[in-house]
C-alpha positions in Angstrom: 5.5 -16.6 7.7 9.0 -15.5 6.7 10.5 -12.3 8.1 12.9 -9.8 6.4 14.3 -6.7 7.9 11.4 -4.5 7.0 8.5 -6.8 6.1 6.8 -10.1 6.8 5.8 -12.5 4.0 2.8 -14.8 4.5 1.8 -17.6 2.2 3.5 -20.4 0.2 6.4 -20.1 -2.1 5.6 -20.1 -5.0 2.2 -18.5 -4.6 -0.9 -20.8 -4.8 -3.2 -18.1 -6.1 -2.9 -15.5 -8.9 -3.8 -12.8 -6.3 -0.9 -11.3 -4.3 -1.6 -8.9 -1.5 0.5 -6.0 -0.3 0.1 -3.7 2.8 3.0 -1.2 2.5 1.9 1.5 4.9 0.8 -0.4 7.9 4.2 -0.7 9.6 4.5 0.4 13.2 8.3 -0.2 13.7 9.8 3.2 14.6 13.6 2.8 14.9 15.2 4.7 17.9 17.2 6.9 15.4 14.0 8.0 13.9 12.4 9.0 17.2 15.6 10.9 18.2 15.4 12.9 15.0 11.8 14.1 15.5 10.8 17.7 16.4 7.2 16.7 16.9 5.6 14.2 19.3 6.1 10.6 18.2 2.3 10.0 18.2 2.0 12.5 15.3 3.6 9.9 13.0 0.5 7.7 13.3 -1.2 10.1 10.8 1.2 8.8 8.1 0.2 5.1 8.8 -2.6 3.3 7.0 -3.7 2.5 10.6 -4.2 -1.2 11.2 -4.8 -2.0 7.5 -2.3 -4.8 7.9 -4.8 -6.4 10.3 -7.5 -6.3 7.6 -5.2 -7.9 5.1 -4.1 -10.6 7.5 -7.6 -11.5 8.5 -8.8 -11.6 4.9 -6.1 -13.7 3.3 -6.4 -17.5 3.2 -3.9 -19.2 0.9 -2.8 -16.0 -0.9 0.7 -14.5 -0.6 0.7 -11.4 1.5 3.5 -8.8 2.1 3.2 -6.6 5.2 5.6 -3.8 5.8 6.8 -3.6 9.4 9.0 -0.5 9.1 6.9 2.7 9.6 6.2 4.9 6.5 7.9 7.7 8.4 11.2 5.8 8.1 10.8 5.1 4.4 7.8 5.1 2.1 7.7 1.9 0.0 5.1 3.5 -2.3 7.6 6.1 -3.5 10.4 5.6 -6.1 14.0 5.5 -4.9 14.6 8.9 -6.6 11.7 10.6 -4.8 14.2 12.2 -2.3 13.4 15.5 -0.7 16.3 18.0 -0.7 14.8 19.8 2.3 15.6 16.9 4.5 17.9 14.6 2.5 21.5 15.6 1.7 21.6 13.0 -1.1 18.6 14.3 -2.9 20.4 16.3 -5.5 22.5 13.4 -6.7 19.9 12.0 -9.0 19.4 15.0 -11.2 15.7 14.5 -11.7 13.0 17.2 -11.2 11.1 17.0 -8.0 7.8 15.1 -8.2 4.5 16.5 -6.9 4.7 14.2 -3.9 8.1 15.4 -2.9 7.1 19.0 -3.3 4.2 18.4 -1.0 6.4 16.8 1.6 5.4 13.2 1.1 8.5 11.8 -0.6 10.6 8.7 0.0 11.2 10.0 3.5 8.2 12.1 4.5 8.9 15.7 5.6 5.6 16.7 7.0 2.3 15.3 8.3 -1.0 17.2 8.6 -0.7 20.7 9.9 2.3 20.1 12.1 4.9 21.3 9.6 8.4 20.0 9.5 8.8 16.6 11.2 12.6 16.5 11.6 15.1 18.5 13.6 17.6 18.5 10.7 18.5 16.8 7.5 19.4 13.2 7.0 22.8 12.3 5.5 22.9 10.8 2.0 24.3 7.6 3.5 21.5 7.3 6.0 18.8 7.4 3.3 20.8 5.2 1.0 21.0 2.5 3.7 17.2 2.7 4.2 16.8 2.1 0.4 19.2 -0.8 0.4 18.0 -2.5 3.6 14.2 -1.8 3.5 12.9 -0.5 0.2 14.7 -2.7 -2.4 14.1 -6.0 -0.5 10.4 -5.4 -0.4 10.1 -4.6 -4.0 12.3 -7.5 -5.0 10.3 -10.0 -3.0 7.0 -8.6 -4.4 8.3 -8.7 -8.0 9.5 -12.3 -7.5 6.1 -13.4 -6.1 4.2 -11.8 -9.0 6.5 -13.3 -11.5 6.1 -16.7 -10.0 2.3 -16.3 -9.9 2.2 -15.2 -13.5 4.5 -18.1 -14.6 2.2 -20.6 -12.8 -1.2 -19.2 -13.7 -0.6 -17.1 -16.8 -1.8 -14.1 -14.9 -1.1 -12.3 -11.6 -3.0 -9.6 -9.8 -1.6 -7.4 -7.1 -4.0 -5.9 -4.6 -2.2 -3.1 -2.8 -4.2 -2.4 0.3 -4.3 1.1 1.8 -6.6 3.3 3.9 -7.5 6.9 3.6 -9.0 9.7 5.8 -12.7 10.2 5.2 -13.3 12.2 2.0 -16.5 13.8 3.2 -19.9 13.0 4.6 -20.5 9.2 4.5 -23.8 9.6 2.7 -22.1 11.4 -0.3 -18.4 10.7 -0.4 -16.8 7.5 -1.8 -15.6 5.2 0.9 -13.4 3.0 -1.3 -11.2 4.3 -4.0 -9.9 1.8 -6.6 -6.7 2.9 -8.4 -5.3 1.5 -11.6 -3.3 4.5 -12.8 -6.1 5.3 -15.2 -5.9 1.9 -16.8 -2.1 1.7 -17.0 -1.6 -0.8 -14.2 -4.5 -3.2 -14.7 -7.2 -4.3 -17.2 -10.5 -2.5 -16.6 -12.3 -5.8 -15.9 -10.5 -6.2 -12.6 -11.5 -2.8 -11.2 -15.0 -3.5 -12.4 -15.1 -6.7 -10.3 -13.9 -4.8 -7.3 -16.6 -2.2 -7.8 -19.2 -4.9 -8.1 -18.2 -6.3 -4.7 -18.3 -2.9 -3.1 -21.7 -2.2 -4.5 -23.1 -5.5 -3.2 -21.8 -4.5 0.3 -23.4 -1.0 0.0 -20.0 0.8 -0.1 -19.8 3.8 -2.5 -16.6 3.8 -4.5 -14.7 5.9 -7.0 -12.0 5.1 -9.6 -8.6 6.8 -9.5 -9.9 10.0 -7.8 -8.3 11.2 -5.6 -5.9 8.2 -5.5 -4.8 6.6 -8.7 -2.0 4.5 -7.3 1.6 5.2 -6.5 5.0 3.7 -7.2 4.0 0.2 -6.4 1.4 0.1 -9.2 3.7 2.0 -11.5 6.6 -0.4 -10.9 4.8 -3.7 -10.7 1.7 -3.4 -12.9 2.3 -4.7 -16.4 -1.0 -5.7 -18.0 0.5 -6.4 -21.4 2.6 -9.2 -19.8 -0.1 -10.6 -17.6 0.6 -8.7 -14.3 -2.2 -6.4 -13.1 -2.0 -4.2 -10.1 -4.8 -2.4 -8.2 -4.7 0.0 -5.3 -7.5 -0.2 -2.7 -8.0 2.8 -0.4 -10.6 2.1 2.3 -12.1 4.9 4.4 -10.6 4.4 7.8 -13.9 5.2 9.5 -15.2 2.0 8.0 -13.0 -0.2 10.3 -11.5 2.0 13.0 -13.0 3.5 16.1 -14.2 7.0 16.5 -10.7 8.3 17.1 -9.4 6.5 14.0 -6.8 4.8 16.1 -7.9 1.3 17.1 -9.8 -1.3 15.3 -13.5 -0.6 15.7 -16.8 -2.5 15.4 -16.8 -2.2 11.6 -13.6 -4.1 11.1 -15.1 -7.6 10.6 -17.4 -6.3 7.9 -14.5 -4.7 6.0 -12.5 -7.9 6.3 -15.4 -9.7 4.7 -15.5 -7.1 1.9 -11.7 -7.5 1.3 -12.1 -11.3 1.2 -14.9 -11.0 -1.3 -12.7 -8.7 -3.4 -9.9 -11.3 -3.4 -12.2 -14.0 -4.5 -13.8 -11.9 -7.2 -10.5 -10.9 -8.6 -9.2 -14.5 -8.5 -12.3 -15.6 -10.4 -11.8 -12.9 -13.0 -8.2 -14.0 -13.4 -9.1 -17.7 -13.6 -12.8 -18.0 -14.4 -14.3 -21.0 -12.7 -11.3 -21.9 -10.6 -12.9 -21.2 -7.3 -16.0 -23.3 -8.1 -13.7 -26.2 -9.2 -11.9 -26.4 -5.9 
């Protein structure tokens, strides 16, 4: 493992698999400056986390390269573009001249403004310099390291596949709602064959899944997925009730089964990238 300011990297350099894993929303590092700026209880920020999804990814990986964010999403959201700055809480937001994205307008920009029904998270606005330093120290290094790993995997194997691992609140009754959403930005970030392999694994495990609705993938897929040049990127959104306890807080009895599902997904995607490679090892 190697450690940067805002993330940990696991696995060899260069990657020994065409599959690269990312867990950008599992961070639980809340800097003191963040806590001091809150107008809501600190525990409320857990709702922004993909709670313990990093534990799933760590348990599922073998030789694959994995990036795990350590900074909390409330500090900076690695799945948002640098320009997704919210003028309601960020004094530097107007400097980019771009229209506000849907995510920013809903309060879930580069620095989230709200969570659930609690309303505004922060006592005031952050300075332009504060948010810029988060971008420079936390956001850019994560994306640079991820891009380098994918480029190295593509150079070595001729293809690279990013699995961006997330979790979601339950979408409805377990017997009718999808419990895994596979995002590929409607085909823009990955060839359809990779999503089909993931869907096949989910089906074998009895997990209902959906494609791109309601989560098609965010900035990480948009930035790093480049199927025309052999770099594919999928977002995996697991229903948190599959692997957390009843309070959706701690790992629950279902966690080992979902680790097994994720491991099977990694192997299926690797096989799709390099047919027969697993059997030849």
